C-alpha positions as CSV (number, residue, x, y, z in Angstrom):
1,M,-18.0,-20.3,15.3
2,N,-18.9,-16.5,15.4
3,A,-16.8,-13.5,13.7
4,F,-13.9,-13.3,15.7
5,N,-12.8,-17.0,15.6
6,K,-13.3,-16.9,11.9
7,L,-10.6,-13.5,12.0
8,L,-8.6,-16.0,14.3
9,S,-9.3,-18.9,11.8
10,G,-8.4,-17.1,8.6
11,A,-4.9,-15.8,10.0
12,A,-3.9,-19.2,10.9
13,M,-3.4,-18.0,14.5
14,G,-3.1,-21.6,16.5
15,L,-3.8,-19.8,19.6
16,A,-5.4,-21.2,22.8
17,L,-8.8,-20.1,22.4
18,S,-11.7,-22.2,21.9
19,V,-14.7,-21.8,20.0
20,T,-16.8,-22.5,22.7
21,S,-15.1,-20.1,25.3
22,M,-15.0,-17.1,22.7
23,A,-18.8,-17.5,22.1
24,A,-19.6,-16.7,25.4
25,Y,-18.8,-13.0,25.1
26,A,-18.8,-10.4,22.2
27,E,-15.2,-9.0,23.0
28,T,-11.9,-9.6,21.7
29,P,-9.3,-10.8,24.6
30,A,-7.5,-7.9,26.6
31,N,-4.2,-8.6,25.9
32,M,-5.0,-9.0,21.8
33,L,-5.7,-6.1,19.2
34,V,-7.8,-7.4,16.3
35,I,-8.2,-4.9,13.4
36,A,-10.2,-4.7,10.3
37,H,-8.3,-2.7,7.5
38,R,-7.8,-3.0,4.0
39,I,-4.5,-4.5,3.0
40,D,-4.6,-5.7,0.0
41,D,-1.8,-3.2,-1.3
42,V,0.6,-5.2,0.7
43,T,2.9,-6.8,-1.8
44,T,6.2,-7.2,0.6
45,V,7.4,-6.5,4.1
46,D,10.8,-6.1,3.0
47,P,11.8,-2.7,4.2
48,A,14.3,-2.1,1.8
49,E,11.1,-2.8,-0.9
50,S,7.7,-1.9,1.0
51,F,6.4,1.2,-0.5
52,E,2.3,0.9,0.5
53,F,0.1,2.1,3.0
54,A,-0.9,-1.2,4.9
55,G,3.0,-2.2,4.6
56,S,4.5,0.7,6.6
57,D,1.9,-0.1,9.4
58,I,3.7,-3.6,9.4
59,S,7.4,-2.5,9.3
60,R,6.8,0.4,11.9
61,N,5.8,-2.2,14.2
62,V,8.5,-5.0,13.6
63,Y,11.6,-2.4,12.4
64,G,13.7,-0.4,14.4
65,R,15.5,2.6,12.7
66,L,18.4,5.1,13.7
67,V,16.5,7.8,14.4
68,N,12.3,7.5,14.6
69,L,9.2,9.6,15.2
70,D,7.8,9.3,18.8
71,P,3.8,8.3,18.7
72,N,3.3,10.5,21.6
73,D,4.9,13.2,20.7
74,L,4.9,13.5,16.8
75,A,5.1,17.2,16.5
76,A,8.2,16.9,17.9
77,G,10.1,15.3,15.1
78,Y,12.7,12.6,15.0
79,Q,14.2,11.0,18.2
80,P,17.1,9.1,18.9
81,D,16.0,5.0,18.5
82,L,18.5,2.5,17.7
83,A,21.0,5.3,17.7
84,E,21.3,6.9,20.8
85,S,23.1,10.1,19.1
86,W,24.4,11.6,16.6
87,D,27.2,14.5,15.5
88,V,27.4,16.4,12.0
89,S,30.7,17.4,10.5
90,E,32.0,21.0,9.9
91,D,31.0,20.6,6.2
92,G,27.4,19.3,7.1
93,K,29.0,16.0,4.5
94,T,29.4,13.7,7.1
95,I,26.5,12.2,10.0
96,T,28.2,9.9,12.8
97,F,26.0,7.8,14.7
98,T,26.4,6.5,17.9
99,M,24.6,3.1,18.8
100,R,22.6,2.3,21.2
101,E,24.0,-0.3,23.6
102,G,21.8,-3.6,24.8
103,V,19.5,-3.6,22.1
104,K,19.1,-6.7,20.8
105,F,17.2,-8.4,17.4
106,H,14.1,-10.5,17.5
107,S,17.1,-13.5,17.0
108,G,18.9,-12.6,19.9
109,N,21.6,-11.2,18.2
110,P,23.0,-7.4,19.2
111,V,22.0,-4.6,16.8
112,R,25.2,-3.2,15.8
113,A,26.6,-0.3,13.9
114,E,27.5,-3.2,11.5
115,D,23.8,-4.1,10.8
116,A,22.7,-0.4,10.1
117,A,25.3,-0.2,7.7
118,Y,24.4,-3.4,6.0
119,S,20.8,-2.2,5.9
120,L,20.9,1.0,4.1
121,Q,23.7,-0.4,1.8
122,R,21.7,-3.3,1.3
123,A,18.2,-1.0,0.2
124,V,20.7,1.2,-1.8
125,I,22.2,-1.9,-4.0
126,L,18.8,-3.4,-4.6
127,N,17.2,-0.2,-5.8
128,K,13.6,-1.3,-5.1
129,T,10.8,1.5,-5.4
130,P,11.8,3.3,-2.4
131,A,15.9,3.4,-2.9
132,F,15.0,6.9,-4.1
133,I,14.7,8.1,-0.5
134,L,18.4,7.3,0.0
135,T,20.0,7.6,-3.3
136,Q,19.1,11.3,-3.4
137,F,21.8,12.1,-1.1
138,G,24.2,10.4,-4.0
139,F,24.2,6.8,-2.4
140,T,25.1,4.3,-5.4
141,A,25.4,0.9,-5.7
142,D,29.1,1.7,-6.7
143,N,29.9,4.0,-3.7
144,A,27.8,2.5,-0.7
145,M,30.4,0.6,0.2
146,E,32.1,3.8,1.3
147,T,29.7,6.3,1.8
148,I,28.1,3.6,4.8
149,K,30.2,2.4,6.7
150,A,30.6,0.8,10.6
151,D,33.4,1.7,12.7
152,G,33.0,-0.1,16.2
153,N,29.8,1.0,17.7
154,K,29.8,4.2,15.1
155,L,27.9,4.3,11.9
156,I,29.0,7.2,9.6
157,I,27.4,8.5,6.6
158,T,28.9,10.4,4.0
159,T,26.8,12.5,1.8
160,D,27.5,13.9,-1.7
161,Q,27.0,17.3,-0.8
162,K,25.7,19.5,2.4
163,Y,21.9,19.0,2.9
164,A,19.9,20.3,5.9
165,T,20.4,17.8,8.7
166,S,16.6,17.7,9.6
167,F,16.0,16.5,5.6
168,V,18.5,13.4,6.0
169,L,17.1,12.2,9.1
170,N,13.4,12.8,8.3
171,C,14.4,10.7,5.3
172,L,15.8,7.8,7.9
173,T,12.6,7.7,9.5
174,S,11.0,6.4,6.7
175,T,10.4,2.6,5.9
176,I,13.5,2.4,4.1
177,G,15.5,2.9,7.3
178,G,14.4,-0.2,9.1
179,I,17.3,-1.8,10.6
180,V,17.7,-5.3,9.6
181,D,19.7,-8.3,11.4
182,K,22.6,-8.8,9.0
183,E,23.4,-12.7,10.4
184,V,19.7,-13.5,9.7
185,V,19.5,-11.9,6.5
186,M,22.8,-13.4,5.1
187,A,22.0,-16.4,6.1
188,N,18.5,-16.4,4.2
189,E,20.0,-15.2,0.7
190,V,19.4,-16.5,-2.3
191,D,21.6,-16.3,-5.3
192,G,22.8,-12.8,-4.5
193,D,19.4,-11.3,-3.5
194,M,21.0,-10.1,-0.1
195,G,18.1,-12.1,1.4
196,N,14.9,-10.1,-0.7
197,T,12.9,-13.0,-1.2
198,W,12.8,-14.3,2.6
199,L,12.0,-10.8,3.8
200,K,9.0,-10.6,1.5
201,T,7.4,-12.7,4.1
202,N,9.3,-12.5,7.0
203,S,11.0,-10.2,9.5
204,A,14.3,-9.6,10.9
205,G,13.8,-6.5,12.8
206,S,14.6,-5.3,16.6
207,G,10.9,-3.3,17.1
208,P,8.3,-4.2,19.5
209,Y,6.6,-6.8,17.4
210,V,7.7,-9.8,15.3
211,L,5.7,-10.7,12.2
212,S,4.7,-14.3,12.5
213,S,2.2,-14.7,9.7
214,W,1.1,-12.6,6.5
215,K,-1.2,-14.1,4.2
216,P,-1.5,-11.7,1.3
217,N,-5.1,-10.1,0.4
218,E,-6.4,-12.1,3.9
219,S,-4.3,-11.5,7.4
220,V,-1.2,-10.3,9.1
221,L,-0.5,-11.8,12.6
222,L,2.1,-9.9,14.8
223,T,3.6,-11.4,18.1
224,S,4.9,-9.2,20.6
225,N,8.8,-8.8,21.4
226,P,9.1,-9.2,25.3
227,D,12.8,-7.9,24.9
228,Y,11.8,-4.5,23.1
229,Y,14.2,-2.1,24.8
230,G,11.1,0.3,25.2
231,G,9.6,-2.4,27.1
232,A,7.3,-5.4,26.3
233,P,3.9,-4.0,24.4
234,A,0.4,-4.5,26.4
235,M,-1.1,-6.2,23.3
236,E,0.6,-9.5,23.2
237,R,-0.9,-10.0,19.4
238,V,-2.2,-7.9,17.1
239,I,-4.4,-9.4,14.1
240,V,-4.7,-7.3,11.2
241,Q,-7.7,-9.0,9.0
242,H,-8.5,-7.9,5.2
243,V,-12.2,-7.1,5.3
244,L,-13.2,-5.2,1.9
245,E,-16.2,-3.5,3.0
246,S,-17.4,-0.7,5.0
247,A,-20.5,-2.0,6.0
248,S,-18.7,-5.7,6.8
249,Q,-16.1,-3.9,9.3
250,R,-18.8,-1.6,10.9
251,L,-20.9,-5.0,11.7
252,L,-18.0,-6.7,12.9
253,L,-17.1,-3.7,15.3
254,E,-20.7,-3.5,16.5
255,R,-21.1,-6.8,17.7
256,G,-17.6,-6.7,19.3
257,D,-15.5,-9.1,17.0
258,I,-12.9,-6.6,16.2
259,D,-11.1,-3.5,18.1
260,I,-10.8,-1.4,15.3
261,A,-12.3,-0.5,11.7
262,R,-10.1,1.6,9.8
263,N,-12.1,1.9,6.5
264,L,-15.5,3.0,7.3
265,N,-17.4,5.4,4.8
266,P,-18.9,8.8,6.0
267,E,-22.1,6.8,6.0
268,D,-21.0,3.7,8.3
269,I,-19.1,6.1,10.4
270,A,-22.1,8.3,11.5
271,G,-24.0,5.2,12.2
272,A,-21.2,3.5,14.0
273,T,-20.9,6.7,16.6
274,G,-24.0,6.2,18.0
275,A,-23.5,2.7,18.5
276,D,-23.1,1.0,22.1
277,G,-19.6,0.9,23.6
278,V,-18.0,2.3,19.9
279,K,-15.9,5.7,19.4
280,V,-14.6,7.5,16.3
281,V,-10.9,8.9,16.3
282,D,-10.2,11.5,13.4
283,E,-6.5,12.1,12.6
284,L,-5.2,14.5,9.9
285,K,-3.3,12.2,7.2
286,G,-0.9,13.5,4.7
287,R,-2.8,12.7,1.6
288,L,-3.9,15.7,-0.7
289,M,-6.6,15.6,-3.4
290,Y,-5.7,18.4,-6.1
291,L,-6.3,19.4,-10.1
292,A,-3.5,19.4,-12.3
293,L,-4.0,21.7,-15.1
294,N,-1.9,20.6,-18.4
295,Q,0.5,23.7,-19.6
296,K,0.9,22.3,-22.8
297,H,-2.7,23.2,-23.4
298,P,-2.6,26.7,-25.0
299,V,-5.7,28.0,-22.6
300,L,-5.0,26.1,-19.8
301,S,-1.6,27.7,-19.5
302,K,-2.9,31.3,-19.2
303,P,-2.0,32.8,-15.3
304,E,-5.2,33.9,-15.7
305,V,-6.9,30.8,-16.6
306,R,-5.1,29.1,-13.5
307,Q,-6.4,31.4,-11.1
308,A,-9.8,31.0,-13.0
309,F,-10.0,27.3,-12.0
310,K,-9.1,27.7,-8.2
311,Y,-12.4,29.6,-8.0
312,L,-14.4,27.0,-9.2
313,I,-14.2,24.8,-6.6
314,D,-16.8,24.2,-3.9
315,Y,-14.4,24.0,-1.2
316,E,-16.9,24.6,1.6
317,G,-20.1,22.7,-0.1
318,M,-17.9,19.3,-0.9
319,R,-16.5,19.4,2.8
320,D,-19.5,19.6,4.2
321,S,-21.5,16.6,1.9
322,F,-20.0,13.8,0.7
323,L,-16.7,14.5,1.9
324,K,-18.3,15.2,5.3
325,G,-15.5,14.1,8.1
326,Q,-13.0,12.8,6.2
327,Y,-11.5,15.6,4.3
328,T,-10.7,19.3,5.0
329,I,-10.1,22.7,3.0
330,H,-6.3,22.4,2.3
331,Q,-4.6,24.9,-0.1
332,N,-0.9,23.8,0.0
333,F,1.4,21.7,-1.3
334,L,2.9,20.6,2.2
335,P,0.4,18.8,4.3
336,A,-0.7,20.6,7.6
337,T,1.7,19.2,10.7
338,Y,4.6,19.2,8.2
339,L,8.1,21.5,8.6
340,G,6.9,24.6,7.1
341,A,3.3,23.6,6.5
342,S,1.1,27.1,6.0
343,D,-2.4,26.8,6.7
344,E,-3.4,30.1,4.2
345,A,-6.3,29.2,2.1
346,P,-7.1,32.5,0.0
347,F,-9.2,30.8,-2.6
348,T,-13.1,30.4,-2.3
349,Y,-15.8,29.4,-4.5
350,D,-16.8,32.3,-6.7
351,I,-18.3,31.9,-9.9
352,E,-18.3,35.6,-11.0
353,K,-14.4,35.8,-10.2
354,A,-13.6,33.1,-12.1
355,K,-15.6,34.7,-15.1
356,E,-13.8,37.8,-14.7
357,L,-10.6,36.2,-14.7
358,L,-11.3,34.2,-17.9
359,A,-12.6,37.3,-19.5
360,A,-9.3,39.0,-18.8
361,A,-7.3,36.0,-20.7
362,G,-9.7,36.0,-23.8
363,V,-11.6,32.8,-23.3
364,E,-14.7,32.1,-24.6
365,G,-16.4,28.7,-25.5
366,L,-13.6,26.5,-23.6
367,E,-14.0,22.8,-23.5
368,I,-12.1,20.0,-21.9
369,E,-11.3,16.9,-20.3
370,I,-10.9,15.8,-17.1
371,G,-9.3,12.7,-16.4
372,V,-10.5,10.8,-12.8
373,R,-9.7,7.4,-11.1
374,E,-12.9,5.6,-10.3
375,A,-13.0,6.2,-7.1
376,Q,-16.3,7.5,-5.6
377,E,-15.1,10.5,-4.1
378,R,-13.2,11.2,-7.0
379,M,-16.1,11.3,-9.5
380,E,-18.3,13.1,-7.1
381,I,-15.3,16.0,-6.9
382,G,-15.0,15.7,-10.5
383,Q,-19.0,16.2,-11.1
384,S,-18.8,19.1,-8.6
385,F,-16.1,20.7,-10.7
386,Q,-17.9,19.9,-13.7
387,N,-21.1,21.7,-12.6
388,A,-19.0,24.8,-11.4
389,A,-17.3,25.1,-14.3
390,A,-20.3,24.8,-16.5
391,Q,-21.5,28.3,-14.9
392,A,-18.5,29.6,-16.0
393,G,-19.4,28.9,-19.8
394,I,-17.0,25.8,-19.2
395,K,-17.5,22.5,-20.8
396,V,-16.1,19.6,-19.0
397,N,-15.9,16.1,-20.3
398,I,-15.0,13.8,-17.7
399,T,-13.4,10.1,-18.5
400,V,-13.6,8.0,-15.5
401,G,-10.8,5.1,-15.4
402,T,-9.0,2.8,-13.8
403,A,-6.4,4.2,-11.9
404,K,-3.6,2.6,-14.6
405,Q,-5.6,4.0,-17.4
406,I,-5.5,7.5,-15.8
407,L,-2.1,7.9,-14.3
408,A,-0.4,6.5,-17.6
409,R,-2.3,9.5,-19.7
410,Y,-1.2,12.6,-16.7
411,R,2.4,11.0,-17.0
412,A,2.3,11.0,-20.5
413,R,1.2,14.6,-20.6
414,D,-1.4,13.5,-22.4
415,I,-4.7,14.8,-20.5
416,D,-5.9,18.5,-20.0
417,V,-7.0,17.6,-16.2
418,Y,-6.2,15.7,-13.8
419,L,-7.8,15.2,-10.7
420,G,-5.8,12.8,-8.3
421,A,-4.7,12.7,-4.5
422,W,-1.0,12.4,-3.6
423,G,0.7,11.4,-0.5
424,P,4.5,12.1,0.9
425,D,6.9,9.5,0.6
426,Y,9.0,10.3,3.6
427,P,8.1,12.9,6.6
428,D,10.1,16.3,5.3
429,P,8.8,19.0,3.4
430,Q,11.0,17.9,0.2
431,T,8.8,15.0,-0.5
432,N,6.3,17.2,-1.8
433,A,8.2,20.3,-2.4
434,G,10.7,18.5,-4.6
435,T,7.8,17.1,-7.0
436,F,4.8,20.0,-7.0
437,A,7.3,22.9,-7.1
438,Y,10.7,22.0,-8.7
439,N,11.2,20.5,-12.6
440,P,14.7,21.3,-13.6
441,D,14.3,20.4,-17.0
442,N,10.8,20.5,-18.7
443,S,11.5,19.1,-21.7
444,D,9.6,15.9,-23.1
445,A,13.0,13.8,-23.6
446,A,13.7,14.3,-19.6
447,N,10.6,12.0,-19.3
448,A,10.5,13.2,-15.5
449,T,7.7,11.4,-14.4
450,G,8.3,11.4,-10.6
451,L,8.3,14.9,-10.5
452,L,4.1,16.4,-10.8
453,A,5.3,19.8,-12.2
454,W,6.9,17.8,-15.2
455,R,3.6,15.7,-15.3
456,T,1.6,18.8,-15.9
457,G,4.6,20.5,-18.5
458,W,5.0,23.3,-15.9
459,D,8.3,25.2,-15.9
460,P,8.3,26.8,-12.3
461,E,11.0,28.7,-13.0
462,G,12.8,30.3,-9.7
463,L,10.8,27.9,-7.7
464,T,13.0,24.8,-8.9
465,D,16.1,26.8,-7.3
466,K,14.4,28.2,-4.5
467,V,13.5,24.7,-3.6
468,A,16.8,23.3,-4.1
469,A,18.1,25.9,-1.5
470,A,15.7,25.0,1.1
471,V,17.4,21.3,1.3
472,T,20.9,22.7,2.2
473,E,19.8,25.1,4.5
474,G,20.9,24.0,7.6
475,D,18.9,26.5,10.3
476,R,15.2,25.2,11.3
477,D,13.7,28.1,11.7
478,M,14.9,29.7,8.1
479,R,14.1,26.6,6.5
480,V,10.2,26.9,7.7
481,K,10.4,30.5,6.2
482,M,11.9,29.2,3.0
483,Y,9.0,26.7,2.6
484,Q,6.3,29.0,3.2
485,E,7.8,31.7,1.0
486,I,7.7,29.0,-1.4
487,Q,4.1,27.6,-1.2
488,A,2.8,31.6,-1.0
489,E,4.4,31.9,-4.6
490,F,3.2,28.2,-5.5
491,R,-0.6,29.5,-4.7
492,E,-0.2,32.1,-6.8
493,K,1.2,30.9,-10.1
494,S,0.9,27.0,-10.2
495,P,-0.9,25.3,-12.9
496,F,-2.4,22.8,-9.3
497,V,-5.1,23.6,-7.5
498,V,-4.7,21.7,-3.8
499,M,-8.3,21.5,-2.4
500,F,-8.5,19.2,0.7
501,Q,-6.4,17.0,2.9
502,Q,-7.4,13.7,4.1
503,I,-8.5,12.9,7.5
504,E,-8.8,9.4,8.7
505,Q,-11.8,8.4,10.8
506,S,-10.9,5.1,12.7
507,A,-14.0,3.8,14.5
508,M,-12.9,1.5,17.8
509,R,-14.4,0.1,21.0
510,D,-14.4,2.4,23.3
511,N,-11.7,0.4,25.9
512,V,-8.9,0.8,23.1
513,M,-6.6,3.4,24.4
514,N,-3.4,5.2,22.5
515,F,-4.1,4.0,19.0
516,S,-2.8,5.9,16.8
517,T,-2.5,5.6,12.8
518,G,0.5,8.0,12.6
519,Q,-1.1,10.6,11.7
520,A,-0.2,13.1,8.5
521,V,4.0,11.8,9.3
522,T,4.2,8.3,9.5
523,A,2.1,4.7,10.4
524,A,0.4,3.2,13.3
525,A,2.0,2.5,16.5
526,Y,0.3,-0.9,18.0
527,W,2.9,-1.2,21.0
528,Q,1.1,1.7,22.6
529,V,-1.7,0.3,22.8
530,T,-3.8,-0.9,25.9
531,K,-7.4,-1.9,26.7
């Protein structure tokens, strides 16, 4: 049995493909997409609970949303999906959506405003990890039935105050905005769980694919929805197989046993680039790599020291060596392609400049600890920083630990410097502005561990008010200007050293067309793929 047939067997497909017929050629069927990807982070496929990267790929293809992102024009932002239009009240607090007629769930039930209301109410009431994306608008378990309601073919949501309409709609494009089939979910409710147990491993959507099978740490099978209102996908089945090792993914790809390998390291990307029948596609993602300086530290809290650290990063050297092809230099808290993103990068690797700033702060003989998660690229970034700091007279002790260990200390404000990564929670600038530059209560008692500014012990002062104002600004162009001004001030005075933005490199057979991982704002769209 060749590797492709093993993938089919592991995914329990029961497809009408014999071993002998498949062994005749190292090529996947024309109507099937086979992907090797690390999917061990998936813990649930319920859109009200799913909050992992690989899980969002499943949701993106299974569930429709009121508004969504067009994979052919992601820069255009949110577009009509299950709602064909919307109106905003004069006070800016109420949005009335008109549902698209004639759309059906996978069950055959019609998609109604009642289903949309139930889906959002359900997400708020269940209050799982991603619920904050909705509850930040004032929705609670107590008021959800009144603030989110259906009226015929209309869905009406009323927020607690005026917000930028773009902010609200951007949030509704995230995974938690997935609209579920109320009748099917309620039929599978157990002990008042609103179908949560059943939806962990099943689907009740209206998207281009149906979840046919999910085996944790093993495989996902999606089957096409021939009645999808946007047209039946060309790929009738999508198999995503969990393959942990980069070398294994590359081997499967080069043999033609899979169509796409999503987790190749730089060395395997370089090797696969020259392989027959293989191409590599780069997409800028939203994840940022940064340093955070603890402002409870008497030296690291000095403005000159914060500035000095931004000149102790060998940005180009790391980008062009061990990070080659998989990260690009980025020095702002909003990832490139986000509304209000800035491409300003004023800091360079300058040991002498760092020394001048440290001398101006009266710093001499500084010794600090940096916490680093046990991931190869992060340890190498830590070592590069350690070497640069030594040239400026700073001794850096690197503590390597699991993500849980290092994050626990960071969240407890118990480490001098944290080296980590941060990915947006939803495709709106508030997702990062509201954590890097917003901290209304810097006291230990606030325990606002969800805010990176709080974890770092930093009071952004006027930036907190500026961030709060930006989410209420209705004019899109003015909102862009506000975020760019916030970032300019943030770059100069914050204790964060934003260094890099991730590039995802997908290696694939050269007959695969129109595959996108969703870039920086969303997830993969399998229904666009052709071969």
